[in-house]
C-alpha positions in Angstrom: 6.0 -28.3 34.9 5.3 -24.5 35.3 7.7 -23.5 32.6 6.0 -25.8 30.3 2.8 -24.6 31.0 4.0 -21.2 30.6 5.3 -22.0 27.4 2.3 -23.6 26.0 0.1 -20.7 27.5 2.4 -18.5 25.3 2.3 -20.6 22.2 -1.5 -20.9 22.0 -2.2 -17.2 21.7 0.4 -17.0 18.9 -1.1 -19.8 17.0 -4.6 -18.3 17.3 -3.4 -15.1 15.8 -1.9 -16.7 12.9 -5.2 -18.5 12.3 -7.1 -15.2 12.7 -4.8 -13.5 10.1 -4.6 -16.2 7.7 -8.7 -16.6 7.8 -8.6 -12.7 7.7 -6.5 -12.4 4.5 -8.8 -15.4 2.9 -11.8 -13.7 3.6 -10.5 -10.1 2.9 -9.4 -11.3 -0.8 -12.6 -13.0 -1.4 -14.6 -10.0 -0.5 -12.5 -7.7 -2.6 -12.6 -10.2 -5.7 -16.6 -10.2 -5.7 -16.9 -13.6 -4.6 -19.9 -12.5 -2.4 -21.6 -10.3 -5.0 -24.2 -12.7 -5.5 -24.3 -14.9 -2.5 -24.9 -14.1 1.3 -21.9 -13.9 3.5 -21.6 -17.0 5.6 -22.5 -17.2 9.2 -19.7 -17.5 11.7 -20.7 -21.1 12.1 -20.5 -21.7 8.6 -17.1 -20.1 8.4 -15.8 -21.8 11.3 -16.9 -25.2 9.6 -15.6 -24.3 6.1 -12.1 -23.0 7.5 -11.7 -25.5 10.1 -11.2 -23.0 12.7 -12.9 -22.0 16.3 -15.8 -19.7 16.6 -13.4 -17.5 18.4 -11.0 -17.2 15.5 -13.7 -16.6 13.0 -15.5 -14.0 15.2 -12.1 -12.1 15.5 -11.4 -12.0 11.7 -15.1 -10.9 11.2 -14.5 -8.3 13.7 -11.3 -7.0 11.9 -12.7 -7.0 8.6 -15.8 -4.8 9.8 -13.4 -2.4 11.3 -11.6 -2.2 7.5 -15.2 -1.2 6.3 -15.8 -4.5 4.4 -18.4 -5.9 6.4 -21.2 -4.8 8.6 -23.3 -6.5 11.2 -27.1 -5.6 11.0 -30.0 -7.0 13.4 -31.9 -9.7 11.8 -29.8 -9.6 8.6 -26.6 -10.8 9.9 -23.2 -9.8 8.5 -23.4 -8.6 5.0 -20.6 -7.2 2.8 -20.5 -3.5 2.3 -20.1 -1.6 -0.8 -16.8 -0.4 -2.0 -17.3 3.0 -1.1 -17.5 1.8 2.5 -14.0 0.2 2.4 -11.1 1.7 4.3 -8.9 2.4 0.9 -5.9 3.7 3.3 -6.0 0.3 5.2 -2.9 -1.4 3.9 -4.6 -5.0 3.7 -7.5 -3.5 1.9 -5.3 -1.9 -0.7 -3.2 -5.3 -1.0 -6.3 -7.1 -1.8 -7.5 -4.6 -4.3 -4.0 -4.5 -6.3 -4.0 -8.4 -6.2 -7.3 -8.7 -8.1 -7.6 -8.3 -11.5 -6.4 -4.7 -11.7 -7.7 -1.7 -13.8 -5.9 1.4 -15.2 -8.6 3.3 -13.7 -7.7 2.4 -10.2 -4.0 2.9 -10.9 -4.9 6.4 -12.4 -6.8 7.3 -9.1 -3.7 6.3 -6.9 -1.5 8.5 -9.1 -3.9 11.4 -8.9 -3.6 10.6 -5.1 0.1 10.7 -5.1 0.4 13.9 -7.2 -1.9 15.6 -4.3 0.4 14.5 -1.7 4.1 13.7 -2.7 5.2 17.2 -4.2 3.8 19.1 -1.1 5.8 16.4 1.1 9.2 17.2 -1.1 8.3 20.9 -0.6 8.1 20.0 3.3 11.3 18.1 3.2 13.2 20.8 1.4 12.3 23.3 4.6 12.3 20.8 7.6 14.5 17.7 6.6 16.7 16.8 9.3 20.4 15.5 8.6 19.2 11.9 9.0 16.2 12.4 6.7 18.4 13.4 4.3 20.8 10.6 4.5 17.8 8.3 4.0 16.8 10.3 0.7 20.4 10.0 -0.3 20.4 6.2 0.6 17.4 5.6 -1.5 18.9 7.6 -4.5 22.2 5.5 -4.2 20.0 2.2 -4.2 18.4 3.4 -7.4 21.6 3.9 -9.0 22.9 0.5 -7.8 19.5 -1.0 -9.4 20.7 0.3 -12.7 23.9 -1.7 -12.4 22.0 -4.9 -11.1 23.3 -4.5 -7.6 19.8 -3.9 -6.0 16.2 -4.2 -6.7 14.8 -1.5 -8.8 11.5 -1.8 -7.3 12.5 -1.6 -3.8 15.1 1.2 -4.4 12.2 3.5 -6.0 10.1 2.7 -3.0 12.6 3.6 -0.5 13.2 6.8 -2.1 9.6 8.1 -2.2 9.1 6.8 1.4 12.2 8.4 2.7 10.7 11.8 1.1 7.6 11.2 2.9 9.3 10.6 6.2 11.4 13.8 5.8 8.6 15.9 5.4 8.3 15.9 9.3 4.5 16.1 9.2 3.1 12.7 10.7 0.1 12.9 8.6 2.1 12.8 5.3 4.3 10.1 7.1 1.0 7.9 7.7 0.8 7.6 4.2 4.3 5.8 3.6 2.7 2.1 4.0 0.0 3.1 1.6 2.6 4.4 -1.0 4.8 1.6 -0.4 2.1 -0.9 -1.2 0.5 0.7 -4.0 3.6 1.6 -5.8 4.9 -2.1 -6.0 2.0 -2.3 -8.7 2.3 1.4 -10.2 5.9 1.1 -10.7 5.9 -2.5 -12.4 3.1 -1.2 -14.7 4.7 2.2 -15.6 8.3 0.6 -16.1 6.8 -1.9 -18.5 4.9 0.8 -20.2 8.3 2.9 -20.8 10.3 -0.1 -21.1 13.1 1.2 -18.7 13.2 1.9 -15.1 12.5 5.1 -13.2 14.6 8.0 -14.2 17.5 8.3 -11.7 18.1 11.8 -13.2 14.5 12.9 -12.2 14.8 11.6 -8.7 18.2 13.3 -8.3 16.5 16.8 -9.0 14.0 15.9 -6.4 16.9 15.1 -3.8 19.1 18.0 -5.1 16.3 20.5 -4.5 15.6 19.2 -1.2 19.1 19.2 -0.1 19.5 22.9 -1.4 16.1 23.8 0.9 14.4 24.9 -2.4 10.7 24.3 -1.5 9.3 25.3 -4.9 11.7 23.3 -6.9 11.4 20.3 -5.0 7.7 20.4 -5.5 8.0 20.8 -9.1 10.6 18.0 -9.4 8.3 15.5 -7.6 5.2 16.8 -9.6 6.9 16.1 -12.6 7.7 12.7 -11.5 4.1 11.8 -10.9 2.8 13.5 -13.8 5.0 11.4 -15.9 3.4 8.6 -14.6 -0.3 10.0 -15.4 1.0 10.8 -19.0 1.8 6.9 -19.2 -1.4 6.0 -17.9 -3.3 8.0 -20.3 -1.1 6.5 -23.1 -2.1 3.1 -22.2 -5.7 3.8 -21.8 -5.6 4.9 -25.3 -4.1 1.9 -26.4 -6.2 -0.5 -24.3 -3.2 -1.7 -22.2 -3.9 -3.9 -19.4 -2.0 -4.7 -16.2 
């Protein structure tokens, strides 16, 4: 009897958490895609009724969206959608919702501009401070990219693994915090740029980054990674000129 009660008690919070995150995802996507541009955001009671969930689940989802900068609660005005400038763009949920909506080359360019400010410096730090394990992870990412060229791995996941490994290898916790943002956004960025190029990412260019890091040459590692990302920016500029779409 007691064990059944305990099992039931453990199950319900997990179910509630699933409902909360499901509602969070639905509402977040609706906000980011502009559903509430011309209509008021529903009250908690209305949301609970529309989605068939409890008020506590609704309240928790709204609280999480508020923490992400998408909503704010104002006295006598209720809950309102915040402008894009208030959204936490480093939140992986927010970034994913942005990438799932009708994408723009301008947003892809902005993301790549962020990358060119972060990843070359991370590569430079990796050349100076990478541990043996970090270098192994970079090598594993590169080997996955080579395998992907032979059809033995996923090209997208292999490319992401390499870039995330470099961020980790920097040894700087602030750079490492960008790994989820980079991984999430690269899923769209790499697909787009690979389609424009008509081929997958250059293994030779990634090898140049790896070799510079392994040699402890910070300047060369910085330049090699910068070359990788400025190549992406060039492709985006070409796509803009041709009026390409995601």
